[in-house]
N, C-alpha and C positions, 0 to 999 in steps of 0.2 A: 662444318666446323671440325677442325682437327682435334683429336683427343690429346690431352696433355700426356706425354710419354713418361712412364715411371721407370723404365730401363733405358740405358743409352741407345740412341738411334743406331750406333754402330759399336761393335764390341771393342773393348780395350785389347790391344794386341801385344804379343811378345816384343815387338819392335817399340811400342810405346813404353813398356816397362824398361827395356834396355836403354832407351833414350833418357828416361828419368834417372836411372841409376848412373849413367855416364855424365850427363850434363847438369843434373840437379833441377831440371825443369822439362816439361813436355807440353806441347800444345795438342789437346784432343779436339778433333774437328767433329762438328755436328753431334754433340752430346744431347742437346735439347731441341725440341721443335720450337718454331718461332713464337707460339702462343705463350710459352713459359716466360720468355723475355718480354714480350709485349705486355704481359700482365703486371710486370713490376715497374715499367717505365713511368707511368703517371705519378705513382707515389715517390719514386726515386727523384723525379724532377721537382716535385713539391718540396722535398727535403733539401736537395742540393741547389737547385736553381732559384726557387722561390724563397728558400730558407724559412719555410712555414713551420711553426711549432705544432708538431703532430703528437706531442706527448712523449718524445724520446728524452733521454737524459740531457740536461743542459751542457754538461761537461763532455758529452759524446753524442751530438745530435745526428750523427751519421752512423750509429752503431746500435745493435740489438733491435733491428727493425721487426724481426719475427716475433718480438714480444707484444707489439702494438698493431702491426699492419697485416691484415689477413693474407694478402697476396704473397708477402715474403714468408709468412709462416707456412703457407701451402707449398711454396717452392722448397723450403728447407726440408720439410717432412715427406714430401711426395714426389719430388723430382728425382732424376737419376744421379744427382750430384755426388751423394755419398758413395754410391756403388762405384761410379767411375773413378773417383779419387782413391778409394780403398783398393780396387783392383790394380790401379797403377802403381801404388807404393807397396803392394804385396801384403796387405793387412786383411785378416779374416772378418774384421768389423770396422765400422765407421761410427764413432760417437760425435755428436755435434759439440763444437766448442763455442764459437760465436761468429757473427757476420757484421760487415760494415760496408759503407759506400765510399768509394774513392772517385772524386769528381774534379775535373779541371775545366775552367771556363774557356770559351773560344779565344784563340790568339793569345794564350797565356804563356808566360815564360817561367812560371813557377815550377821549380824542380823538387823532386823528392831525393834526398841524399842516398848515396850508395850505402847499403846496410844489409844485414841479415836479421831475421826475426828470432833467431835461436834463444837469446838471453832475455827476450821480452816475455816468454811464456814460463809459467811457474811449474815446469815439468822437466823430467829427464826422458831421454829417448829421442828418436828422430822421426817418428811417424806422426808428425803434426804439420802437414803441408798447408800452405795457403792456396786457395782455389780462386783464380781471378777470372771473372766472367763479365765480358763487356756487354753493355746494353745497346750499343750502337756500333757500326763498323769502325774499325781501328786500322789506320795506316801504320806501317812499321815505325815511322818516325814519331808516332804518338803512342806507341805500345810500351808496355813494361819492357825493360831491358835487363838481361841476366848475364853475368860473367860465368860462362860455362865451366863446370868442373870445380868451382870454388867451394862447393859443399864438402869436398874431400879434405879441406884444410880445417883442422880442429882448433879454431880460434874463437875464444869466448869474447866477442866484441862487446863493448859498452854501448848498449842501445840507448837512444834518446827518448826513453819513455818518460811520462810525467813524473814517476817516482824517481827515476835516475837523474832527472834534471834538478832534483832537490838534494842530491847527494854529491859527495866528492868521489871521483872515479878511483877505484882501487888500483894499485900498481900492477896487479896481475890481469887486468882487463884492457884489451887493446882498443884504441880509438878506431872508429870506422875509417876505411881507407880514403885517401885523396883521389878524386876522379882523374886528375891529370897524370898521376903516377900509374893508375890502372891502364889508361889509354896508351901510355908510352911503352907498355910491355909488348914486344913483337909477338910473343907467344899467346897472348890473351885472345880469347874467342868470345865475342859479344853476340848475344842472340836477341833478336826482336822479331815480331810477327805481324803479318797482315791477318786480321781476325774479323770474323763475322758474328753477329748475334747467334748464339747456339754453340759456339766454340768455348773452350775453357782451358786455361793454363793450370797445371799442377806444379807447385813450386816447393822445393825442399826447404825446410826451415833454416838450414845452414848456408844456403846459396846466397851470394851477394847479388842484389838487384837494385834497380834505380828507375826513376821515371823523369823524363824531361818535361818540357812544357807541352802545350797543345796548340798545334798550328792549324787545326781545323776551324771551320766557321761555326761549329756547334759545340756544345759541351761534350766532353768525353767522360762518360759515366760507366763505372764498373762496380760490380759486387765482388767483395772478397770475403769468402767464407773459410773457416778453419774446421778441421775434424781431428779427432784423436784416433790413432790406430793402436795396434796390439801392444807395442812396446812402451807405451806412455805411462808414467806414474808421476805422482805429485813430487815436486822439488821446489817449494816456494822460496824466493829470495826477496829482500826488501826492494830491489830495483825492478822487479817484474811489473808487468801491467796489472792493474786492478781488474777483477772480473766482477761485474754486477751480480749481486746475489750470493756470492760465495767468498768468505773471508779467508785469509791465509791460515787462520786457526782451523778451518774446516778442510784444508788441503793436507791430509795426513801423509807425511813423507813416506814415499815408497808404495803407497796404495794407488791403484789405478783410479782415474776419474769415473764417477758413477753417480746415480741419482737423477732426479727430475731435471736438473739444469744441463745435464750432459746425456741426452737420450741417444739410444742406438738408432741410427738412420738406416743402416743396412748391415746384414751379416750373411756369411756364406751359408749358414744353416737355415736362413729364412726368418729368423726371429728379429723383430724390430719393435721399437716403441712408437706409439701414436703421440699426438700432442696434448692428450688429456691432462697430463700433469706438468706440462711445460708452462712456465710463468706467462701471465697475460698482462704484465706490468712490472713495476719496480717496487722495492721495499721502502723507498723514501718518497718524500714530497719536497717541493722546492718552490721558491718564490718565482713569480712571473718575471720575465725580462732578464733572467740570469744567463741566457745563452751567450750574449755578446761578451760577457766578462769572464766566462770560464771555458770558452770553446777551444777544445784541444786542437782542432784543425787550424785555427788561427795561430796557435802557438807553434805548431809544426811548420807552418808556412813562414813565419818569422825566422825560425831557426834555419830553415833552408836558405832564405835570402842572405842571412849573415854568413853562411858557409859557402855560398856560391861566388 
């Protein structure tokens, strides 16, 4: 039996870093050995395919798995994910932010709108990449798609977060772009990838990205994790995504994230946190059968249908 690797199977290269800086995304090949991916598939399918109530938040049943599920917790704290991402973006540390599942059923035409994540996070700085890790082989037409270089445009888009949907868009916040206009630009360069389990994308928080449906005969399931790098400090806004366990009051403007909810997964000097102080649940309780009425995934899906 292969030992689960704790450092990347192959080193992050200068070319990888240059690609990320130029395009706002890079695909790192063979970061994890297969056992890491295989360990998460059963629980991921229980959550996504079977819609089993495993104790995750009803409002976000595909998020914060590492609080409940041992296989995800082990992956976050002991896999080379944090190291690979930090070395790609040029950060000396990688603090954990949160993780979620993105799943699309077979033969689905459900789209995820063109957007960037920047204004969804209650922070300033650019070292908060999304890390996209497929649990099954992905063909280019079913992959995440990125508009290369769009992270160089300083546009504070109005994100369709749950909080933002309850607010009126301020005049200084741009709506997310129309796909047809993006496709019509002859200079635009769109990137997608053929990926195998063990590969991962590192995605800049300002880069525009999108996901089409799933033409495959099986579910397309990916884990998306986020880390905080060296330049990140709190900058909460009312339209940001809520983070389980930490209120806006506790996000002291200008201070870097720290504490048990944001453990150090990797650092250049070798210091890191274990999971002893990381939460093993949530601060609230809820009624049974609440998932169907407050599921954020359903709300996003409905929004995407209206916009497509």
